[in-house]
N, C-alpha and C positions, 0 to 999 in steps of 0.2 A: 333705481337702476344705474349704473353706468353704460351713458352712451356716446360722451366724449370723453378725449383724453388731451392734453395742453402739451404740445412738442415742448423742447428747448427753444427755439425762435420764436414761440407764442400763437403757431397755426393750433389751430384745435380738428381734429381729425378724430375718425372714428374710432370708437375703442374696439379694440380684438383680444379677445382674450387666449386663443392662440399663441400669438407672440411671448406671453408670461409663459405659456407649457412649452415651448420651441426653447426660453431662453433657461428655463428649469431644468430640462429635458439635457438638453448640449451640455450646462454643468455636471449634470449628472455621468453624461458619458465618457465626462476624460478621466473620470474615477471609476469607471467600467461598469457603470447603471446601463440597463436597457428596459427600465419600466415605465414606457411612457403615463400609463393610467395613474400613477405615483403622480407625475406628476401635472397631470390632470387634477388629481384630488387633489393638488396644493394649490393650484391654480384657483380652485374654485371658494379655498381659505381666504387666499390673499383678496379676494371680491369682495368675501363674506366680511371682511374685517373691514377695507374701504369705505364699504356702504351702510355697516353696524356702528363700527366704532371709532371711525372719522368722517360719518356723513359726507362723504365726497359723492357726487354725480361727477365733476369733471376734472379729477385729479391729474394729476402734472408726471409728468416719467419721471421724476426725481421720487416722487412720494410712492409710487408704484415698485419703482426698485427697492425703496427703502423696507415697503410692507414685505415683499418678497424674503429678502435677505432674513426678516424678521420670523415669519413664518416656517422657513426652514429650519432655522435655529431651535425655533421651539419646540420642531415637530421630528429634533433626533436628526436633522439632517445637517448636522455644522460644515462638515467638510465639502459637500455640495454647495453650504452657503458660502463657503472660502472658495472656491473656483470661481460662483456667481460672482462676488466681488471681487475677485481677479480679472476677470471677463470684464466686467462695470470697468473697472479703470483702466484697463486697454482700452476700452471703447470711445473713453471718457479722450484717451493722452490721444489719440485719432483724434477726435474731433476738435480737441486743442488746438494738433499740428496744424490742420487742415485750416483751420480760424487763421491763425498764426501764416503761416504759407499765404493765404489769400491777402492778409494786409502786406507782407510782403511784396505783392505780385502788384496791389494795387500805388507803393511807393514805388517802384520801379516804374510803372508805367506813367505815372501824374508828377513824380518831382525828377529834377535834373539832378545830373551828380556833385552837384556844387552842396546839394540841400540832400541827398541818399550816401551814407555811408559804405553802403554796397554796390554800388555803382563805382566805387574809388577802391573799394578793395583789391583789385589788380592794380598796379600803374601802366601795364601795356597794352589796358584796355580803355576804349575810349566807350561808357557807358550809356551815352547819350544818343547813339548811334544806331539804327534798328539792331543790328546785327549783335553789337556789343548789349543790346537790353536782350534778344532773345537769349545770348548764353545764358545771362542772368536768370532768366528766368528756369531755363534748365539745371544751371544748378543748383539753384536754389530750391527746387523739388527734388533733386537729386539728395541733397542735405537731408531734405523730412523723409525724404522715402528710407536712408540707411538709419535716420534715427528711428523710423517706427518699427522696420523689417529686418533690420540686417545685426545692428550691432547690440549688443548683449545690453538689457535696460538698465542695469548699472552703470555700464559705462555711458550711455548715450544718457542717464542724466548728470552722470557728472561733467561733461561735455556740455550740456544746457545750460548746469548750474554754474560754469567757469572754472571747475575745479580742475579739469585739464582740457587742453587743444589736440583736438583730432584734426591734422590738418591739411588741406585737400577732400574732405569728405566727401563731396561730392563726386569724386572718382575714385570711392572705395571701393567699389564694387569694379570696377570698366578695366583697369588698367593700370599696370605698372606708375608710377613716375617720373621725370626725366632720363634723359638717353646720349648717350657717346656714342656717336657715329662715325667706325671706322673708314673714312673714305677709300683708305688704299683699297681693301678689301671690297666697299660698295663697288669702287669703278673699274674695277679685275675684269675684263668679258664683258663690261654694262651690269644696269641694271632698268627692274621695272617701278616704276609711280605707283602701279596700281590702274592707271589711266595710259599707259602706255611705255615702251621699252626704248630706253635711252639708251644709244653704243656706247663703249670705252673712247674716252674725249683724247684726242690727238693735238690739243696745243692750250695753251695753260689760261687763254681766254675762257676757253672748252671748261675747263677743270673748273677756274671760278665759279662759273656759270652755274655748272650741276651740284657744287657743292651746295649753290644756295637753291637751289632744286631739290638737293635730300633734305634742306634743314626743314624747309618748306612743307614738303611733303610729310616727312615724317611728324611735323608739329600739327600736322591736320588730322592725323592719327592717335596722337599719345599724346595723353597730358603732359604736362611740365617741360624745365628748360630742355633743349637739345643742345649738346655741343659737339665739335671735333676736338679731341684732344691731340690728335696728332695730325694738324692742320698744313703743320709745314711740311713734313713727309709726305702728306697726303699730296701737295701741290710741287713737289721734287719733279715727278714724274712728266707733269707737263711743263715745266721750265726744260727739259731736258730732252722731251719731243720736238720743244720749239726752236729751240737751241739746235738741233740737229735737223728741222726744216729750211729755217734762214740760213744755216753756215750751207747747207746745198744748191741753196738760191743763187746766195752768194757768188759761191764759186761759178755757175752759171753767169752770171753778169761777167765777174771778172775774163771767164773764157773767152766771151762773146767783146770785152772793150780791150782786150791784152791781148788774147789768142786768136781773135778774128773769126773766128767760129761762127756758123750762123744760127745754130740754135744751140746755147752755152746747157742751158738748166735744163733739156733733155741728156745732156752728155755727163752734165754734172751726175745726174738718177744715177745713169750708166753706171759711174765711176762708183759712186758712191754704194751699189751693190753688189761689184765687181769685188771691194774690199770686204764689204761685211761676208760673201759666200766663201771668200779664202782666208779672213784670217777673224771673222765673230765682230770684228768692230767696228765703230761707227763716233762722226763727231763726238768728243763733250767739251762741255764747256772748261772744265779744267785743263784741257788741252793735257792729258797725265796719262794716254792708255797707248800712245803710237800711230794712232790710227794716221798721223800724217805724213807719219814714215811710208807708212804703204801705197798711202794715197799719191804719194809722188809720184809713187812706181805707176801707175795706173795714167798718173796727168803727162807722163812721158809719151806714151801713145799720141796724144793729141798735139799736144803746144812742144816746144823746145825747153831742156832742162833749165836755159837760166830765167826760164819766166816760172817755175814752180812756184819757190819759194814767195815771190810778188803776190801771185794770184794767193796761195794761202795765208799771206799775212791780210793781203784785203777783206778775204771772205772772214778771219778771225774777228778783225776789228770791228767790220761792221756787224756781224752775227751777233757779238756781247750787244754789243749798242743795241740791237733789235730786241733783243731776248729780254736786257733788264727794261727799258720801254714800254714791251709787251706785258710783262710781267709787274711790272708799277700799275700801266693802264687796267691789267683784271684786277689788281686786290684795290685801286681806287671803284672797278665797279660793285666788289665782291661786299665792300661796306657800304656804298649807296644803295647795293638791292637789297642788302639786309636791314637799313634803314628805312627802306620805301615800301616792303613787298606787303604782302597782308596773309596773317595763314588764320589758324581758328576761326573758320567759315567767315573770311573776312573781316573777325574783328579785333585781331592784336597782331601787333607788328614785333618780330624778332627783335632781340637785343645782341648787339654782337660786344664779343671780348677776347681781347688776342694779348697773353703776355709774350712777352719776346724774351729769347732764354741769353741769357749772359753768354 
């Protein structure tokens, strides 16, 4: 009598003949079979062969499966035997993959990046940090899942054996990879990061900071590299708004210094609003839209005409200087932030590439 069976890991457990019946029945069901009594009869033949022919009282799992295949074929159930063999092979593959995954997890846990290639496969991730290691746990587990349950076995085998390479397999079922962010469209009227709403920026420093936030937020949610292909065009409105603001501020300073007005900045804002309402114009860095002519007419309401040109020259000179300085500082902060801030659950630092146009 068979009372025990030896598992693949060496453990001995109570023998349960119903498991043999279930395996045969499931293989038959794949082909449309629905006769459990036949499965039970075949199970009795399997047990008889193990006991009478092999004289086994504690067979291994592999021995039992071998005998099942033999009995199925000899009793005219070759197609069912084929399905059983396929099922057996798939279960073996799943076990092997799980064993492989556990070995990978062991190396990730106990080996430093210097001794573990997997921890170093992405140059932007520090695999020795807690979050870097956790990311690799998830990544390697996802790869195994895709190989076992998502990919066609033909492609999975080719990938495993190195005939082909499926890049970023860990994100195969989760998202597209890499993204170009249109910050011109994104910044218009503000945007939501998923954790809060950010209004449309009004200064080059804010444009720069929000560009970093956009990259960081998107990189936390989507796999791959994040790029801003129209970065200079996206920053241009920030430069324009900065110049407009500081120009008005310098007009106000000049009105106080040269014109003797008590609240020059308030007056400068009123002048700018009046010009925009009448002509639709505002000060621009290129100084080529005719704004100053309309502004001059408004300025004469507050100061002598001979001071108008001097005040405008003062405002242009200082507004350009301040705008250039603010823009430089904003871009300097952009590079610094991109090279120091964390994303991807704190495990990866974005890298920044920018190509200057000729």
